[in-house]
LOVEXPA-789525 format. One line per 10 residues: number of its first residue (from 1); for each residue x, y, z of N, C-alpha, C. Coordinates in pm, 1 decimal. Example, Ala and Ser with C-alpha at 12.3 -4.5 7.8 and 13.67 -1.06 7.14 Angstrom:
// LOVEXPA-789525
1> 1319.0 -569.0 780.0 1230.0 -450.0 780.0 1320.0 -330.0 780.0; 1285.0 -225.0 708.0 1367.0 -106.0 714.0 1290.0 3.0 787.0
// end
This chain:
// LOVEXPA-789525
1> 733.8 -5562.5 1707.7 739.9 -5351.5 1661.9 804.3 -5303.1 1779.2; 962.0 -5276.4 1686.0 992.0 -5147.0 1760.2 947.7 -4984.0 1821.1; 933.3 -4983.3 1953.2 849.5 -4849.8 1981.5 989.5 -4797.8 2079.9; 1074.1 -4785.5 2080.2 1214.1 -4697.8 2061.9 1167.9 -4604.2 2027.9; 1181.7 -4420.9 2041.3 1168.4 -4372.8 1958.0 1313.9 -4287.5 1878.3; 1394.7 -4287.6 2009.6 1538.0 -4260.3 1913.2 1579.7 -4382.8 1758.0; 1437.4 -4504.3 1785.5 1500.7 -4552.0 1664.4 1378.8 -4625.6 1494.5; 1319.2 -4499.9 1559.4 1198.2 -4440.1 1464.2 1248.6 -4462.5 1328.6; 1194.8 -4451.1 1211.2 1191.1 -4504.1 1068.7 1220.4 -4351.4 1065.2; 1338.8 -4356.5 975.5 1384.4 -4209.4 894.8 1210.3 -4131.9 857.6
11> 1162.4 -4188.5 753.2 1120.7 -4147.2 692.5 968.9 -4083.1 771.2; 936.8 -4224.0 912.6 855.3 -4174.0 965.2 864.1 -3988.8 1088.0; 1022.9 -4042.7 1095.0 1044.4 -3921.3 1169.2 1034.8 -3810.3 1066.8; 1063.9 -3807.5 949.6 1014.8 -3706.2 875.2 930.7 -3639.5 834.0; 791.1 -3729.8 806.7 666.7 -3700.7 840.8 661.7 -3640.1 949.2; 694.3 -3655.3 1037.5 622.6 -3588.0 1167.3 657.4 -3434.5 1191.1; 789.9 -3474.7 1157.5 889.3 -3315.8 1147.9 772.4 -3242.7 1025.3; 811.4 -3274.9 891.9 708.9 -3180.4 818.6 604.7 -3155.6 832.3; 496.9 -3212.0 899.7 374.4 -3167.6 977.5 378.7 -3064.3 1091.2; 463.1 -3116.2 1216.0 490.5 -3021.9 1301.2 535.6 -2888.5 1234.5
21> 643.2 -2895.7 1134.3 650.2 -2783.8 1061.3 581.0 -2686.3 979.5; 445.7 -2791.9 943.1 294.0 -2682.3 846.1 216.2 -2656.2 965.5; 226.0 -2730.0 1062.4 112.9 -2674.6 1212.5 178.1 -2526.7 1215.8; 281.4 -2561.2 1247.3 379.9 -2399.3 1293.7 341.0 -2266.3 1225.3; 349.5 -2320.9 1082.9 319.5 -2270.5 1007.8 236.1 -2180.3 956.2; 144.8 -2276.6 954.1 -25.4 -2229.9 979.2 -80.7 -2113.1 1099.4; 6.0 -2168.4 1193.3 -70.3 -2051.2 1319.3 4.5 -1947.5 1280.6; 128.1 -1893.8 1291.0 200.3 -1792.8 1264.2 158.5 -1706.7 1182.7; 89.6 -1818.1 1063.0 80.0 -1704.8 952.2 -117.2 -1679.0 965.9; -171.7 -1752.2 1057.0 -304.5 -1648.2 1111.7 -286.8 -1534.3 1189.3
31> -207.6 -1484.2 1208.1 -217.3 -1375.8 1297.3 -226.4 -1239.7 1261.5; -298.0 -1171.3 1331.8 -371.3 -1065.3 1219.2 -330.4 -897.7 1287.7; -295.2 -873.2 1258.3 -262.9 -691.5 1315.3 -360.3 -659.1 1405.1; -350.3 -580.3 1508.9 -453.2 -474.5 1589.4 -495.5 -379.2 1517.8; -624.3 -410.1 1498.9 -681.9 -233.2 1453.9 -620.8 -104.8 1494.5; -648.8 -119.0 1605.0 -612.2 44.4 1665.3 -411.7 17.7 1664.7; -346.8 135.1 1652.9 -200.4 121.3 1672.0 -139.0 97.2 1561.2; -228.3 98.4 1475.5 -102.8 -22.7 1329.2 -142.4 128.9 1245.9; -50.9 104.9 1168.1 -6.0 201.3 1022.6 -37.1 171.4 929.4; -218.9 165.1 853.7 -279.1 151.8 769.6 -255.5 194.8 620.9
41> -211.9 120.9 547.4 -240.5 228.2 396.0 -289.2 176.2 310.4; -403.8 349.3 251.5 -514.3 301.7 221.5 -446.0 269.4 73.1; -515.7 140.0 41.2 -506.4 67.6 -94.4 -630.4 100.7 -177.7; -719.7 80.1 -178.0 -832.9 93.7 -255.2 -943.4 182.7 -141.7; -1007.3 219.1 -232.9 -1137.2 287.9 -161.2 -1250.7 271.2 -278.4; -1358.2 157.9 -277.9 -1461.7 129.0 -362.3 -1386.6 28.9 -505.4; -1374.0 89.4 -583.7 -1292.4 55.0 -702.6 -1199.5 104.2 -755.5; -1161.6 194.7 -657.1 -1042.8 312.5 -693.2 -922.6 249.0 -581.4; -831.2 268.3 -662.9 -658.3 195.5 -611.2 -599.5 348.5 -544.5; -540.0 323.2 -461.8 -431.6 515.5 -467.2 -332.4 495.1 -506.3
51> -327.0 629.3 -643.2 -166.2 650.0 -665.9 -193.3 763.1 -596.6; -54.5 782.9 -575.9 -9.7 910.7 -473.5 0.3 970.6 -571.3; 7.7 1099.2 -521.3 114.0 1265.2 -601.7 248.6 1239.9 -637.5; 259.1 1284.6 -751.6 414.0 1314.7 -823.6 472.2 1322.7 -665.0; 598.6 1277.1 -610.8 686.5 1327.6 -465.4 564.7 1313.6 -355.1; 408.3 1277.2 -359.3 341.1 1223.2 -236.8 368.1 1115.3 -176.7; 347.5 1125.5 -50.4 297.0 1013.2 48.8 152.0 954.8 50.0; 164.9 807.8 80.2 70.1 733.4 63.9 -50.8 780.4 170.2; -158.4 760.6 87.1 -267.8 772.4 169.9 -301.5 617.6 316.9; -321.2 695.9 473.4 -296.9 601.9 573.9 -436.4 631.5 684.1
61> -405.9 579.1 800.2 -478.1 565.8 871.9 -461.7 483.5 991.7; -468.9 581.3 1108.5 -418.0 527.2 1177.3 -528.6 495.5 1320.0; -506.0 428.2 1392.1 -649.6 432.0 1523.1 -544.4 447.4 1664.3; -601.1 562.2 1740.6 -492.5 554.7 1888.4 -614.3 508.0 1980.4; -620.5 394.6 2022.6 -718.6 375.2 2155.0 -715.8 411.3 2255.5; -642.2 474.4 2307.7 -635.8 580.9 2416.4 -751.2 692.5 2413.7; -660.9 751.4 2298.6 -795.3 879.0 2337.5 -883.9 820.0 2179.6; -882.3 712.4 2182.1 -1002.3 675.9 2055.1 -1052.5 784.9 1976.9; -903.1 806.8 1901.2 -894.1 986.5 1744.6 -858.1 858.9 1626.4; -919.2 875.2 1529.7 -867.4 844.3 1393.6 -753.9 921.9 1326.0
71> -655.2 974.0 1295.0 -592.6 1066.9 1245.4 -495.4 993.1 1100.2; -506.6 1077.5 987.2 -480.4 984.2 810.0 -451.1 1078.5 750.6; -414.9 1026.1 631.9 -411.5 1115.7 516.1 -440.6 1065.7 391.3; -551.3 1178.4 313.6 -602.2 1127.8 215.4 -534.2 1102.5 88.7; -416.3 1086.2 117.6 -351.3 1159.6 -95.3 -367.5 1350.7 -53.6; -426.7 1410.7 -24.9 -416.7 1567.2 -28.5 -449.0 1593.7 81.1; -594.6 1588.6 154.6 -537.6 1654.8 272.1 -509.9 1575.0 467.9; -475.4 1591.0 548.2 -448.7 1502.4 635.5 -612.5 1550.6 758.3; -639.8 1425.5 817.3 -753.3 1485.2 900.4 -790.5 1335.7 1027.4; -811.6 1430.1 1134.9 -857.7 1329.6 1260.6 -1013.0 1345.8 1251.8
81> -1035.4 1320.7 1325.0 -1166.9 1260.8 1421.3 -1170.3 1165.8 1588.9; -1291.8 1131.5 1581.8 -1336.0 1026.8 1694.6 -1365.9 919.9 1666.4; -1390.4 783.7 1710.4 -1414.0 667.3 1652.4 -1488.0 571.6 1750.9; -1512.6 468.2 1741.2 -1575.3 351.9 1815.8 -1568.4 287.1 1740.6; -1473.5 117.1 1842.1 -1508.0 19.0 1793.0 -1564.2 -48.4 1879.8; -1564.9 -213.7 1841.0 -1631.5 -310.2 1927.4 -1532.0 -438.9 1856.6; -1582.3 -546.0 1966.3 -1540.7 -700.8 1873.5 -1518.4 -687.3 1657.2; -1622.0 -578.1 1618.9 -1616.3 -631.7 1477.6 -1659.5 -497.8 1458.7; -1717.0 -405.8 1563.6 -1796.0 -304.8 1483.9 -1671.9 -198.7 1537.5; -1700.1 -77.8 1390.9 -1650.8 31.1 1377.1 -1717.9 170.0 1326.3
91> -1710.9 258.0 1394.6 -1764.0 348.9 1335.6 -1672.3 507.9 1365.1; -1695.0 617.9 1252.9 -1629.0 716.5 1250.8 -1693.7 848.4 1275.1; -1628.1 904.1 1372.4 -1724.2 1028.8 1399.2 -1731.1 1139.9 1299.8; -1721.9 1229.2 1333.8 -1753.7 1336.2 1198.1 -1613.0 1357.5 1241.3; -1477.2 1385.3 1114.0 -1374.6 1426.9 1097.3 -1338.7 1522.0 1009.1; -1241.7 1604.0 1078.2 -1198.7 1749.3 1053.9 -1087.5 1710.2 940.8; -1057.2 1836.7 844.9 -985.2 1806.1 762.1 -898.2 1899.4 712.7; -792.8 1938.1 657.4 -734.6 2051.5 615.6 -822.3 2043.7 510.0; -744.7 2174.0 411.2 -824.3 2228.8 307.1 -765.0 2247.4 204.3; -642.1 2191.7 130.5 -519.5 2129.1 46.9 -674.0 2142.8 -89.1
101> -611.8 2173.5 -221.1 -693.6 2167.9 -322.4 -545.5 2072.6 -411.9; -592.2 1965.6 -499.2 -582.1 1881.2 -521.8 -635.6 1859.5 -655.4; -522.8 1768.5 -744.2 -578.9 1725.5 -935.7 -676.0 1659.1 -906.2; -782.7 1671.4 -999.1 -922.0 1643.7 -964.0 -934.9 1472.8 -949.1; -835.8 1387.4 -1010.5 -867.9 1263.2 -953.4 -795.8 1215.0 -855.8; -725.4 1310.0 -741.1 -737.6 1276.8 -590.0 -784.5 1340.9 -519.0; -854.7 1425.2 -601.4 -986.1 1482.6 -475.5 -1088.7 1424.0 -471.9; -1128.3 1337.7 -629.1 -1220.2 1251.3 -594.1 -1133.7 1116.6 -511.0; -1074.7 1089.2 -492.8 -1029.4 942.9 -450.7 -1051.6 970.2 -317.6; -999.9 1142.3 -293.1 -980.3 1140.6 -117.5 -1194.2 1188.5 -79.1
111> -1262.6 1195.6 -200.1 -1406.2 1249.5 -130.8 -1414.9 1091.5 -86.9; -1421.9 979.0 -195.4 -1492.3 880.0 -226.4 -1414.7 796.4 8.8; -1281.3 828.3 -13.2 -1214.1 792.9 136.7 -1292.6 858.9 222.2; -1378.4 966.3 244.4 -1414.8 1017.9 390.3 -1554.5 959.7 325.7; -1631.1 906.0 197.9 -1723.8 878.6 224.5 -1735.1 728.7 308.8; -1639.2 654.5 218.2 -1652.3 547.3 267.6 -1598.8 544.9 456.6; -1542.8 593.7 483.7 -1514.5 578.5 649.8 -1637.1 632.5 765.4; -1730.4 734.7 670.5 -1832.5 788.0 680.9 -1908.7 673.0 700.5; -1937.9 571.7 575.6 -2002.0 473.5 608.5 -1989.7 369.6 681.6; -1865.0 324.2 742.0 -1809.8 227.6 783.5 -1878.6 213.4 892.5
121> -1945.2 79.6 945.0 -2016.1 28.1 1016.4 -1931.7 -80.0 1099.4; -1887.8 -186.6 1059.5 -1726.6 -290.6 1121.5 -1641.2 -338.2 999.0; -1544.5 -393.3 1079.5 -1422.3 -404.0 976.1 -1378.9 -548.2 986.6; -1262.4 -644.0 926.8 -1213.5 -800.0 916.4 -1096.9 -749.5 917.0; -1009.7 -801.9 997.2 -868.9 -782.4 981.2 -796.4 -907.5 882.5; -708.4 -976.0 865.0 -669.1 -1112.5 802.1 -575.5 -1102.0 771.7; -536.6 -1126.0 837.7 -353.8 -1086.9 839.8 -288.0 -932.7 834.0; -266.0 -899.8 766.0 -194.5 -769.2 753.3 -305.9 -638.7 644.6; -378.8 -713.9 630.3 -517.4 -628.8 579.8 -666.9 -607.4 602.5; -661.7 -489.0 597.5 -820.7 -447.3 665.4 -902.5 -412.8 596.7
131> -1003.5 -416.0 575.2 -1198.3 -424.9 521.9 -1251.0 -285.2 561.2; -1235.4 -163.1 563.5 -1371.9 -122.9 638.8 -1526.7 -184.1 561.3; -1627.5 -202.1 639.7 -1734.3 -241.5 598.0 -1882.9 -182.6 633.1; -1966.0 -186.3 524.6 -2038.4 -134.4 604.1 -2171.2 -192.4 657.7; -2304.6 -141.9 646.9 -2395.3 -184.8 727.2 -2443.3 -343.1 673.5; -2410.9 -333.0 609.0 -2464.4 -465.4 512.8 -2326.7 -571.2 517.3; -2246.3 -590.6 545.5 -2129.3 -614.1 508.8 -2038.9 -631.9 389.1; -2068.3 -476.9 320.1 -2013.2 -494.0 157.8 -1857.4 -398.7 208.9; -1745.4 -446.5 103.4 -1622.9 -380.8 157.4 -1666.0 -233.9 116.9; -1603.4 -111.6 193.6 -1598.5 58.1 140.9 -1507.3 51.8 117.6
141> -1355.1 -20.3 180.8 -1231.7 10.1 118.0 -1115.0 -95.8 206.3; -1051.9 -108.4 140.7 -906.6 -210.4 204.8 -755.0 -144.8 254.4; -727.3 -149.1 326.9 -577.5 -98.8 326.4 -461.3 -217.4 428.7; -361.5 -218.1 404.2 -257.4 -246.1 400.9 -169.1 -224.2 543.3; -137.2 -314.5 638.9 -45.1 -264.4 772.4 100.3 -217.8 713.8; 174.5 -135.1 722.7 295.7 -98.9 728.1 393.9 -145.8 807.3; 455.2 -242.9 753.5 515.7 -283.7 814.2 632.9 -208.2 867.1; 751.1 -271.8 1044.3 804.3 -172.6 1083.7 786.2 -12.0 1117.1; 591.3 -26.7 1140.4 589.3 123.5 1232.1 501.9 84.5 1352.6
// end
């Protein structure tokens, strides 16, 4: 039997390279975005998907770990307030928001978002997706990390 690695049969060498590439890809794909410091676009609250106003910007959430402040935009109004987080726990303090009015659908989405933030007790980050969870582990909202920020 030939034990010289330089003379390894080409199919074995190819199999080894393919396995190594799959392992590296799996490891790279499992990295998750950090909760704080990431610009999270709000994609869905409950069953409602976010639809920006014409010419409007995306609803988003950002957490500042140093100041323990949450800031964001609901699609109509800007908001901010305190938050607390642990290994998997997340709770928002009272949030203050601007008082602009918008179309009924946008205002309903905003109300649902604020209610979801108030009910949040934990979270789950998987890759570029953040799920805000209630006390029972039910999904309240889904957010996606915005690349490049």
